[in-house]
N, C-alpha and C positions, 0 to 999 in steps of 0.2 A: 242654285243648290236644290230648290224644290223640283226643278225639272230633272236634275240628275237623280234625285231620290225616286221620282216617279218612274223614270226609265229603268232603274235598278229593280223596282218592284214589278214592273211589267216583264222584264227579262226573267226574274225569279219565278213569277207565276207561269210564264210560258214554258220554262224548263220543267217545272213541276207537272204541268199538264202533259208535256211530251213524254215524261217518264212514267206517267200513271199506267199501271198494267191494264191491258185490255181484258175484258170479261171473256173467259173461256167459252168456246162454242159448245153448246150442248149437243152431244151425239146420241142419236136414237138407236142405230144399229151399226155394228162393225162387222163387215164381211171379211173373213180371214181366208185368203188364198195362199197357196204355198209356192207356186212357180208360175212364170209366164214365159212364153216362147217368142222371142223377138220383141216387137213393139206391143204396146197395150191395146192397140186397135188396128184393124185393117189387114191383118196377115193371119198365118196359122195360129189359132188360139191356144193359150194355156188355160190354167184355172181362173185367171183374172179377167180375161178379155170379154167374155159374154156379160159379166157384171158391169164392166166399164161402159160397154156400148149400150146395153139395154136398160141399165139403171141410171144412165146419163151421169156417170161419175166424171164430170167434165172439169172440175176445179182441181188442178194439180198442186199439191202441197209438198215442198221440199222436205225430205226426211233423211238427212245424212247420217243420223244416229241409228237408222234401221237399214234393212236390206234394199228397199225400193221406195221411190216416192209414193206418198199417199194420194188418194183421190177421193173427192167428196161430191155429193150432189146437193141440190137446194133443199132437199127434204130431210137432211141430217143423217144420211147414210154415208159411212166412211169405209173405203176399201183399203186393205193392207195386204201386201205380199211378204211373207215371212222369210222366204228362202227355204231350200230343201234341208231337212234334218232337224233334230231336236234342238241342237245348239243355236242355230240361226233363228229358229222359231222362238225359243225362250228369250233370246236377246232382243229380237224385234218387238215382241209383245211387251216386254218390260220397258223398252224405250218408249213405246206408244203410251203405256199406262202412266208414265211420268212426264209426258209432254204437256207443258202448261197451256198450250193452245186449246186443249180439249177438256170438256167436262164429261167424263165417262161413268159417272156414278149411277146413272139410270140406263146406260146403254146395254143392249143385248149383243151378244157375240155369236155369230154364226160361222163356224168353220165349215167351208164348202170346198171339197176337193175330190180327187179320184183315188181309187184303191184297188188292190187285188181282193177277190172274193172267194170264199170257200164254196165250191160247187154244191156242197150239201146244204147250203143256206140260201143261195140265190143264183141269179143268172147275170150274164153280161148286160151292162146298161141299166141295171137295177140301182136304186138309191136306198141307202141304209142309214137310219137314225140309230144312234148308240146311247145306251144308258151308262155303260162302263167303258172307260178307256184305260187300257192296261199297258204298262211299260214292258217292253221286251228286251231292253238293254241292261238293266240293273240286275246283274247275275254273276256267278262264277261260270267258267266254261272249261271243259276238257275236250280236246280233239276227239271226234267220234271214233277214231282208230285206236284210242287208248282207254275208252270207257269200260268199266266192268261189264261182264256179260249179262248181268241181271238189271242193268240200267236201260231205260227207254231212251235216254237222251244224255248228252254231255252238258246240258244246261242245268245249273244248280242254283236255287234261290240264294240271293245275297245273305250271308250269315249262316248258311246251312252247309251240310256235308254231303247230302245225297239229294237227287231230284225229288221234288215235291215232299220234302221232309216236313213232318208235323211236330209241334204246332207251327202253323204257317207264319205267324207274326215273328219277325226277326228282332234282334236287339236294336235294329235301326228303325223299327216301326214301319208304318205304311207310307211314309213320306216319299211320294214320287212313284210308288209301285202301282197304285190303282186310283182312279178318279171316278167317283160316282156322281153323275150329273143329276140335275133336278128332275126327278121322275115325272112330276106333274107337268112341267114344261115340255118334256119329251113326249108325254102322252098327247098334249095339245097339238104339238107340231106334227106328230104322226097322224092323228085323227084328221087334221086339217088337209093333209096331203096324200093320204093312203090310196085314194082313188084316182090320182093323176095318171093320165096316160103317158107313157114314156116311149121314146123312139126305139123302134125295132127295124132291123135291116136284114137283107138277105145274107150278108157276110157274117153278122153275129149269130144269126139263126144256124147257119152251117157250122160255125165253130162250137156253139153250145151243144149241138147234137153229137159232138165228138167226146163229150163227157158223160158220165153215168149219173143217173138219178133224176127224179121228177123235178126237183128244185132247179137243177142246172138247166133243164130243158124248158123251163117256163119263159115266156116272153118277159121283157123287163118289167119290174114292179117295185113298189115302195114297201120296205120291210123294216123291222127292228132287229138289231143284232149288234154284238159288241166288237170293239175296236182294239186291235193289238198294234201299238205304236213302237217302232224300232227303227233306228237309223241304218241298220243293216238290211239291205234289200234281199230277203231270203225267198226261197222258191222250192217247190217240190212237195210230193205227198207226205214224206216223212216229216218235213218241217211243218206242214199243215197239221199233222197230228200233234206235234209239239205245241203249236199255237192253240189248238183246242184245249189241250191239257193245262197249258200255262194260264190261260184265261180262267178256266174252272178253278184252278188252285188259288190264284191270286184274288178271286172274288168269292172264295168260300162256297163255290158251286152255284152262285147266283147268276153269273154271266155266261153267255154263250158266244164263242168267237164266230164272227162273220166276215170281217174285213181287216186288212192290214194297211196301215198308213205309216208315215215316217216322222211326223212332226207333232202329233197332237198332245203327247205328254209334255213336250217342251212348252207348247202354248198354254196348257192347263196348269203347269207348274207356275209360270209367271202370273197367270190370272189368279191363282190361289193366293199368292203372296200379295198381289195388288189388292185383292179383296180384303186381306188381313190389314192392309194399310188404309182401307176405306176409299180406295180410288175406283174400284169397280165392284159389281155385285156378282159373286161367283155363281149365284143361283140363276143367272140369266145367260147361261152358256149352252149352246147346242152344237153338236158335231154331226155333220152329214157327209157321208162318203159315197160316191157312185162308182160302180164296178167297171173299170176299164179292161180288166183281164182276170183270169182265174189265177189263184195262187199256186197252182201246181200244173203238172204236165197232163195233156190229154192222152187218151188211150193210144198206145202204140209207139210212143216216143219216150225218151228219158227226160229227167229233170234238167240235165245240162242242155239238151237240145231245145227244150221248152224255154229255158232262160235265155238262150241265144235269140229267140224270137221276141222276147219281152223287153222292148225298148220304148222309152217315152216318145210319144207322138206316132208310134207304130204299134201300139197295143191294138188288139183285135176290136175293141170297142172304145177307142180313144175319144173320137168326136161324139158318139152317142152318150158316153159317160159325162163329158163336159156339159152336154145339153141337159142330161138328167139332173146334175148337181144344180144347175141354174133353174131349170123348170120347177123342181121341187122346192129349192131354197128360196126363190124369189116370192113364192106364195106366202111363206112365213114372214119374210122381210116386209112385204107390202102390207100385210095385215097388222104387224106391229106398228108401222108408221101411220097407217090410216086410222088406227084406233089409239093414237098416242095420248089422247086425253084420259084414257083409262090405263093403257099399258105402261105409261110412264111410272106410275106409282103402284100398280097392281100387276103382278106377273100372271099372264093368262093360264088358264087350266081348262081341261075338258069338262063340260057340264054334264 
């Protein structure tokens, strides 16, 4: 009887030990990419591949609740691919934030991807840090062929009756319209990276000279400018003017449009709510986009002709922009990790 009791106690203790939850892995930095082309390594790269190969994200972690398996290195850097569009990004980031395997409470999030750039703000292959990320989908819309003659656009702010109607704040509030990142952290990241030399090539030099303006003609550089996020891939000079006006309107004149992405408001919406739940720190988020193409046609062709040339992996600065996103972004990631004794509890800022 005593032997049986001892065996029962041993089995009970073993089961309890087996069921004990593992301590979550503390993550230092999450690198957020939006797409990959083919495999994660060894072929034509997407936004993820350079990070996987150069940051040695060798540990593959199944992630069926998200778009793509996760990858992690021994230093606590975690890589995630959200999938294209705000819906996939929001779902993937929310799934990551609720994954019990990870402690993200002190993690920094770096969105690092490619984008179209306003030639008035920068040139092909340039890297752009953003303070504001503005949603370009939440709106009313009338087809351009039916808008009143005195309207500049068929896009109308949600809850309004005319374009750029004041007061700006709708009855829905600002929830999801605009995200203002931590200015002190953006200052730090920009100052850390502003002098990094970026890749220039004969091809992108020829292409940038087909656009007008001193900024479009500059060799690739690191700059600050704001981000318009919309799941519709828009293109052309008239849409560019809408983007400039829309960002000014939604930020009360504080933001200046520079780049267009497709996922960042979805990512930031999930991070905002995860922050509200105490799972992440929304003040530790950075958004970096590198210019793979201009957001409009060059001199001498139409917007439709330009759009036909603008395809993923065939952008005029596709590979240089991937290199720029990594070359600038990894300096920030490496600094955060190397100084974890301080950055874990204190968000860095420029001195």
